[in-house]
C-alpha positions as CSV (number, residue, x, y, z in Angstrom):
1,M,0.0,0.0,0.0
2,D,2.4,2.7,1.2
3,E,6.1,3.0,1.9
4,V,7.3,4.7,5.1
5,P,7.9,8.0,3.3
6,S,10.9,10.3,3.7
7,P,10.6,12.9,6.5
8,T,9.7,15.9,4.2
9,P,6.3,14.9,2.7
10,T,5.3,12.6,5.6
11,L,2.7,13.9,8.1
12,R,4.7,14.2,11.3
13,V,2.9,14.2,14.6
14,R,4.8,15.3,17.7
15,L,3.4,14.1,21.0
16,T,3.1,15.8,24.4
17,G,4.7,14.0,27.3
18,G,1.4,12.6,28.6
19,A,0.5,11.2,25.2
20,E,4.0,9.6,24.9
21,A,3.5,7.9,28.3
22,A,0.1,6.6,27.3
23,L,1.6,5.3,24.0
24,K,4.5,3.5,25.8
25,G,1.9,2.0,28.2
26,G,0.3,0.3,25.3
27,H,-2.6,2.6,24.5
28,P,-3.2,2.7,20.7
29,W,-5.0,6.1,20.5
30,I,-3.6,9.6,20.3
31,Y,-6.2,12.3,21.1
32,A,-6.1,15.8,19.8
33,E,-4.9,17.3,23.1
34,G,-2.0,14.8,23.1
35,I,-0.5,16.4,19.9
36,Q,2.1,19.1,20.5
37,D,2.4,20.0,16.8
38,L,2.1,18.8,13.2
39,N,4.4,19.7,10.4
40,R,1.4,20.4,8.1
41,P,-2.4,19.8,8.1
42,G,-3.2,16.2,7.6
43,E,-5.9,14.4,5.6
44,V,-8.4,11.7,6.5
45,G,-6.7,8.3,6.3
46,E,-3.2,9.6,5.8
47,L,-0.3,7.7,7.4
48,A,1.1,9.7,10.3
49,A,4.7,9.3,11.6
50,V,4.5,9.7,15.3
51,Y,7.4,11.3,17.3
52,N,7.9,11.8,21.0
53,P,8.6,15.3,22.4
54,R,12.3,14.8,21.8
55,N,11.7,14.1,18.1
56,R,12.3,10.4,18.3
57,F,10.3,8.1,16.0
58,E,7.7,6.0,17.9
59,G,5.6,4.4,15.2
60,M,3.0,4.9,12.5
61,G,-0.7,5.4,12.6
62,L,-3.8,6.5,10.6
63,F,-4.7,10.1,10.9
64,D,-8.2,11.7,11.1
65,P,-8.4,15.5,11.6
66,H,-12.1,15.3,12.2
67,S,-12.1,12.8,15.1
68,P,-11.1,13.5,18.8
69,I,-8.9,10.4,18.3
70,R,-6.5,12.0,15.8
71,V,-4.2,9.0,15.3
72,R,-4.9,5.3,15.7
73,M,-1.6,3.4,15.9
74,L,-0.8,0.7,13.4
75,Y,2.5,-0.3,15.0
76,Q,5.1,1.0,17.5
77,G,8.8,0.6,17.1
78,K,11.4,1.0,14.4
79,A,10.3,2.5,11.0
80,R,9.5,-0.1,8.4
81,P,8.0,0.0,4.8
82,L,4.2,-0.2,4.9
83,N,4.0,-1.9,1.5
84,E,1.8,-4.7,0.3
85,A,4.0,-7.3,1.9
86,W,3.8,-5.6,5.2
87,W,0.0,-5.4,5.1
88,A,-0.3,-9.1,4.1
89,S,2.0,-10.0,6.9
90,H,0.0,-7.8,9.3
91,L,-3.1,-9.7,8.3
92,E,-1.4,-13.1,8.7
93,A,-0.3,-12.1,12.2
94,A,-3.9,-11.6,13.3
95,L,-5.0,-14.9,11.7
96,S,-2.2,-16.8,13.3
97,R,-3.5,-15.8,16.7
98,R,-6.7,-17.8,15.8
99,A,-4.9,-20.8,14.4
100,G,-6.4,-24.0,15.7
101,L,-9.3,-22.3,17.5
102,F,-12.1,-23.5,15.2
103,D,-12.9,-26.6,13.3
104,A,-15.4,-27.3,10.5
105,D,-18.3,-27.2,13.1
106,T,-17.7,-23.5,13.7
107,T,-17.6,-21.2,10.6
108,G,-18.5,-18.0,12.3
109,Y,-15.8,-16.1,14.2
110,R,-13.8,-12.9,14.3
111,C,-10.6,-12.7,12.1
112,I,-9.6,-9.1,13.1
113,N,-10.5,-7.4,16.4
114,G,-9.6,-3.8,15.7
115,E,-6.9,-2.2,17.8
116,S,-6.2,-5.4,19.8
117,D,-5.0,-7.0,16.5
118,G,-3.2,-3.9,15.2
119,W,-6.0,-2.9,12.9
120,P,-7.4,0.2,14.7
121,G,-11.0,0.9,14.1
122,L,-11.5,-2.1,11.8
123,V,-13.3,-5.4,12.6
124,L,-13.4,-8.4,10.2
125,D,-15.9,-11.2,10.9
126,R,-16.3,-14.4,8.9
127,Y,-19.7,-16.0,8.5
128,D,-18.9,-19.2,6.5
129,S,-18.1,-17.9,3.0
130,T,-19.2,-14.3,3.7
131,L,-16.8,-11.6,5.1
132,V,-18.2,-8.6,7.0
133,V,-15.9,-5.6,7.5
134,K,-17.0,-3.1,10.0
135,L,-15.3,0.3,10.2
136,Y,-15.3,2.6,13.2
137,T,-13.2,5.3,11.7
138,A,-13.3,7.2,8.5
139,A,-9.5,6.8,8.2
140,W,-10.0,3.4,6.5
141,L,-12.4,4.7,3.8
142,P,-9.7,6.1,1.5
143,R,-7.8,2.8,1.9
144,W,-10.9,0.7,1.1
145,P,-9.6,-0.6,-2.3
146,E,-6.4,-1.9,-0.9
147,I,-7.9,-3.6,2.2
148,A,-10.8,-5.1,0.1
149,D,-8.3,-6.5,-2.4
150,L,-6.2,-7.9,0.4
151,F,-9.1,-9.6,2.1
152,E,-10.4,-10.9,-1.2
153,Q,-7.1,-12.4,-2.2
154,R,-6.4,-14.0,1.2
155,F,-9.9,-15.5,1.9
156,Q,-11.4,-15.8,-1.6
157,P,-14.9,-15.3,0.0
158,E,-18.2,-15.6,-1.8
159,R,-18.9,-12.0,-0.9
160,I,-17.8,-9.0,1.2
161,V,-20.2,-6.8,3.1
162,L,-19.3,-3.4,4.6
163,R,-20.8,-2.1,7.9
164,L,-20.2,1.3,9.3
165,S,-20.4,2.5,12.9
166,R,-23.1,5.1,13.8
167,N,-20.7,8.0,13.7
168,L,-19.7,7.1,10.1
169,Q,-23.3,6.5,9.0
170,S,-24.2,10.1,10.0
171,G,-21.1,11.5,8.1
172,A,-20.6,12.2,4.4
173,P,-18.2,10.2,2.3
174,V,-14.6,11.5,2.7
175,T,-14.0,12.2,-1.0
176,A,-15.7,11.4,-4.2
177,E,-13.0,8.9,-5.0
178,S,-13.4,7.0,-1.7
179,S,-17.2,6.9,-1.8
180,R,-17.4,3.8,-4.0
181,D,-15.8,0.4,-4.3
182,P,-13.5,0.6,-7.4
183,I,-14.4,-3.0,-8.5
184,S,-18.1,-3.1,-8.1
185,G,-18.9,0.6,-8.2
186,V,-21.1,0.2,-5.0
187,L,-21.5,3.1,-2.7
188,L,-19.5,2.7,0.5
189,E,-22.5,2.9,2.9
190,D,-23.6,0.7,5.8
191,G,-24.8,-2.7,4.7
192,A,-23.3,-2.4,1.2
193,L,-22.6,-5.6,-0.6
194,V,-19.3,-4.4,-2.1
195,R,-17.9,-7.5,-3.6
196,G,-19.3,-10.9,-4.7
197,A,-22.6,-12.8,-5.0
198,P,-26.0,-11.2,-4.1
199,L,-27.6,-12.0,-0.7
200,D,-31.3,-12.9,-0.2
201,K,-33.7,-10.0,0.2
202,A,-33.3,-10.0,4.0
203,G,-29.5,-9.8,3.8
204,R,-29.0,-13.1,5.7
205,V,-26.4,-15.8,5.5
206,V,-26.2,-19.1,7.4
207,F,-23.1,-20.3,9.4
208,Q,-22.3,-22.9,12.0
209,E,-21.4,-22.6,15.7
210,H,-20.3,-25.7,17.4
211,G,-22.4,-27.7,14.9
212,L,-25.6,-25.6,15.2
213,R,-26.8,-23.6,12.3
214,F,-27.6,-19.9,12.7
215,E,-28.5,-17.0,10.4
216,A,-26.7,-13.7,10.5
217,E,-28.3,-10.6,9.2
218,V,-25.0,-9.2,7.9
219,Q,-26.5,-6.1,6.2
220,R,-28.7,-4.7,8.9
221,G,-28.3,-6.9,12.0
222,Q,-26.6,-5.9,15.3
223,K,-22.9,-5.6,15.2
224,T,-21.9,-7.5,12.0
225,G,-25.0,-9.6,12.0
226,F,-24.6,-11.8,15.1
227,F,-23.1,-11.7,18.6
228,L,-20.1,-13.8,17.9
229,D,-18.4,-12.8,21.2
230,Q,-20.9,-14.9,23.3
231,R,-20.1,-18.1,21.5
232,E,-18.3,-19.9,24.4
233,N,-20.8,-18.7,27.0
234,R,-23.6,-20.1,24.8
235,A,-21.8,-23.5,24.7
236,Q,-21.4,-23.4,28.5
237,V,-25.1,-22.7,28.9
238,G,-25.7,-25.8,26.7
239,S,-23.7,-27.9,29.1
240,L,-25.8,-26.7,32.0
241,S,-29.2,-27.2,30.4
242,H,-30.0,-30.9,30.5
243,G,-33.5,-31.5,31.9
244,R,-33.9,-27.8,32.7
245,E,-36.5,-25.2,32.0
246,V,-34.6,-22.1,30.7
247,L,-35.5,-18.4,30.6
248,N,-33.5,-16.4,28.1
249,T,-34.0,-12.6,28.5
250,F,-32.9,-10.1,25.9
251,S,-32.8,-13.2,23.8
252,Y,-32.2,-11.5,20.4
253,S,-32.0,-14.3,17.8
254,G,-32.0,-17.2,20.3
255,G,-28.4,-18.2,20.5
256,F,-28.4,-19.1,24.1
257,S,-31.8,-20.8,23.7
258,L,-30.7,-23.0,20.8
259,H,-27.6,-24.2,22.7
260,A,-29.8,-24.9,25.7
261,A,-32.2,-26.9,23.6
262,R,-29.4,-28.9,22.0
263,G,-28.0,-29.5,25.6
264,G,-31.3,-31.2,26.5
265,A,-33.4,-28.4,28.0
266,K,-37.1,-29.4,28.5
267,A,-38.3,-26.0,27.6
268,V,-36.9,-22.6,26.7
269,T,-38.6,-19.2,27.0
270,D,-37.3,-16.3,25.0
271,V,-38.2,-12.7,26.1
272,D,-37.3,-9.8,23.9
273,Q,-38.8,-6.5,23.0
274,S,-38.2,-6.9,19.3
275,A,-40.6,-9.0,17.2
276,H,-37.9,-9.0,14.5
277,A,-35.4,-10.7,16.9
278,L,-38.0,-13.3,18.1
279,A,-38.8,-14.1,14.4
280,S,-35.1,-14.6,13.8
281,A,-34.9,-17.0,16.8
282,A,-37.8,-19.0,15.4
283,R,-36.0,-19.3,12.1
284,N,-32.8,-20.5,13.9
285,F,-34.8,-23.2,15.7
286,A,-36.2,-24.2,12.3
287,L,-32.7,-24.5,10.9
288,N,-31.9,-27.1,13.5
289,R,-35.0,-29.2,13.5
290,W,-32.9,-32.0,12.2
291,N,-31.5,-32.4,15.7
292,T,-33.8,-34.6,17.8
293,T,-32.9,-32.9,21.1
294,V,-33.7,-29.4,19.7
295,R,-36.9,-30.8,18.2
296,A,-37.9,-32.2,21.6
297,C,-37.5,-28.9,23.4
298,R,-40.5,-26.7,23.9
299,H,-39.7,-23.2,22.6
300,E,-41.8,-20.2,23.7
301,A,-41.4,-16.6,22.6
302,V,-42.6,-13.6,24.6
303,Q,-42.4,-10.0,23.1
304,A,-42.1,-7.7,26.1
305,D,-39.9,-5.2,27.9
306,V,-37.7,-7.5,30.1
307,F,-37.8,-5.3,33.2
308,A,-41.5,-4.9,33.1
309,W,-42.1,-8.5,32.3
310,L,-39.9,-9.7,35.2
311,R,-42.0,-7.5,37.6
312,E,-45.4,-8.1,36.2
313,S,-45.7,-11.5,34.5
314,P,-47.6,-14.3,36.2
315,P,-45.5,-16.2,38.8
316,R,-43.4,-18.9,37.3
317,D,-39.9,-20.2,38.1
318,W,-37.1,-21.5,35.9
319,D,-34.1,-23.8,36.5
320,L,-31.7,-21.6,34.5
321,V,-32.0,-17.8,33.9
322,I,-29.9,-16.0,31.4
323,L,-29.5,-12.2,31.6
324,D,-27.6,-10.9,28.6
325,P,-28.8,-7.3,28.0
326,P,-27.4,-4.7,25.6
327,S,-24.9,-2.1,26.8
328,F,-26.5,0.0,29.5
329,A,-23.5,2.5,29.5
330,R,-22.3,3.7,26.1
331,K,-20.5,6.6,27.9
332,E,-19.1,7.2,31.3
333,A,-22.0,9.6,32.3
334,Q,-24.4,6.6,32.0
335,R,-22.5,4.4,34.4
336,G,-24.5,5.1,37.5
337,D,-27.8,4.4,35.7
338,A,-26.3,1.2,34.3
339,L,-25.4,-0.1,37.7
340,K,-28.9,0.4,38.9
341,A,-30.3,-1.3,35.9
342,Y,-28.0,-4.3,36.3
343,R,-28.9,-4.6,40.0
344,N,-32.7,-4.5,39.2
345,L,-32.2,-7.1,36.5
346,V,-30.2,-9.5,38.6
347,R,-32.7,-9.2,41.4
348,G,-35.5,-10.0,39.0
349,G,-33.7,-12.9,37.6
350,I,-32.9,-14.4,41.0
351,E,-36.6,-14.1,42.0
352,R,-37.5,-16.3,39.0
353,L,-35.1,-19.1,39.9
354,R,-36.2,-22.4,41.4
355,R,-34.3,-23.9,44.3
356,G,-30.9,-25.1,42.9
357,G,-31.2,-23.0,39.8
358,T,-28.4,-21.3,37.9
359,L,-28.1,-17.6,37.1
360,V,-26.0,-16.5,34.1
361,A,-25.5,-12.8,34.1
362,A,-23.5,-10.9,31.4
363,S,-22.5,-7.4,30.7
364,C,-21.1,-5.8,27.5
365,S,-20.7,-2.3,29.0
366,A,-17.1,-1.2,28.8
367,H,-17.8,1.6,31.3
368,V,-18.7,-1.0,33.9
369,P,-15.5,-2.8,34.8
370,S,-15.6,-6.6,35.3
371,T,-14.7,-6.4,39.0
372,E,-17.5,-3.9,39.6
373,F,-20.0,-6.0,37.7
374,F,-19.1,-9.3,39.4
375,T,-19.2,-7.6,42.8
376,L,-22.7,-6.2,42.0
377,V,-24.0,-9.6,41.0
378,R,-22.6,-11.3,44.1
379,Q,-23.9,-8.6,46.4
380,T,-27.4,-8.7,44.9
381,A,-27.4,-12.5,45.2
382,K,-26.4,-12.2,48.9
383,Q,-29.1,-9.7,49.5
384,S,-31.7,-12.1,48.3
385,R,-30.9,-14.2,51.4
386,R,-30.4,-17.3,49.3
387,L,-27.2,-19.3,49.5
388,F,-25.2,-19.4,46.3
389,R,-22.1,-21.0,44.9
390,E,-20.1,-19.3,42.2
391,L,-19.5,-21.6,39.3
392,A,-17.4,-19.5,37.0
393,T,-16.6,-16.1,35.5
394,T,-15.7,-15.6,31.9
395,R,-14.3,-12.8,29.8
396,H,-13.5,-12.2,26.1
397,P,-13.2,-15.3,23.9
398,S,-9.9,-15.9,22.1
399,D,-11.0,-14.4,18.8
400,H,-12.0,-11.2,20.6
401,P,-8.7,-10.2,22.3
402,S,-8.7,-7.1,24.5
403,T,-5.4,-5.2,24.9
404,F,-6.4,-1.8,26.4
405,P,-9.2,-0.6,28.7
406,E,-11.6,0.8,26.2
407,A,-11.6,-2.6,24.3
408,D,-12.4,-4.6,27.5
409,Y,-16.2,-4.9,27.7
410,L,-17.4,-8.5,27.9
411,K,-17.9,-10.3,31.2
412,C,-20.2,-13.1,32.5
413,I,-20.7,-14.8,35.8
414,Y,-22.4,-18.1,36.7
415,L,-24.1,-18.6,40.1
416,R,-25.8,-21.7,41.5
417,L,-28.5,-20.6,44.0
418,S,-30.2,-22.7,46.6
């Protein structure tokens, strides 16, 4: 793609002392206030050579003059040519971290996890023969032709779909040249099928997870079409479900429910506010009717607000209750309200547990640290005046590495209550 240019035309970013300390501590972002000076105005997506306050080279990153995060680091260390061979090697490094993690029974997983894999602001998920690229920074848009070609050559997928974060969806294309894919001519917008074979009208593809079949709504669904990060927790729930009646709240497309059914659950109840999500769960169960255990499980769907439903629905108890809500704190200012919501949710879940039942409580709020979340769940269980035994806590799966605080969001705790 690019060579490390000579000092004259290169955008040079000189850091403040505080930004240098953060960078050396492993943080991959340089904020506007961390920049002491630039040698010239920079453009979106331009390579930036980063120097410390003493004008010593520290690494290279992608520049965005319109974002509070001015530079997202690609690498730190000695200067090296950022040519096609480097980018190919950079991709292989991310893939090598996942070598041996998945067999033919799992064809849905993350290939690149943004900053934690050295690809800042870019996520690459595989759903069988479909690749979904999600961008969280406009800095990648001018580089779209190169990265699309690289992914196409490496994976030879049936298709590539582009997803954009909310902040990019609300913004205009960076330039006329970078607003379309050069091969297909497709506009680079959220949900665009930029390369390869057409999808069905709903934009769905089917993949496997531990031998179960699921649909992913890759063009319009949450994240890149499915919550791949909960894969191992879903498998764990399956191992706890034999002979159980299971309640799955915020059930989305029924991932936990289907694993529970395959694990031998007698009955599963999905509760979600979205009729669209519940319909997706029904289709996922239909995709797995070939499995006699899934077919034997009674599957019920309830469209409702989970908090109101836990308070107001007729009395009924379950053997296993799953609480996997969306993020309650998208920014630090929402953290206090998020903690209250988690406490109310855990209390409601415990009240619906039979004697000897298991509570599975998860959080995907990065602004609520794992230690704080686990403590909240334990304290709420203790306040219920029921004895409990902690079975496990889990964090990010191996294909979703987390190397700095803002990337550390997923946590889950398992409690057995008497």
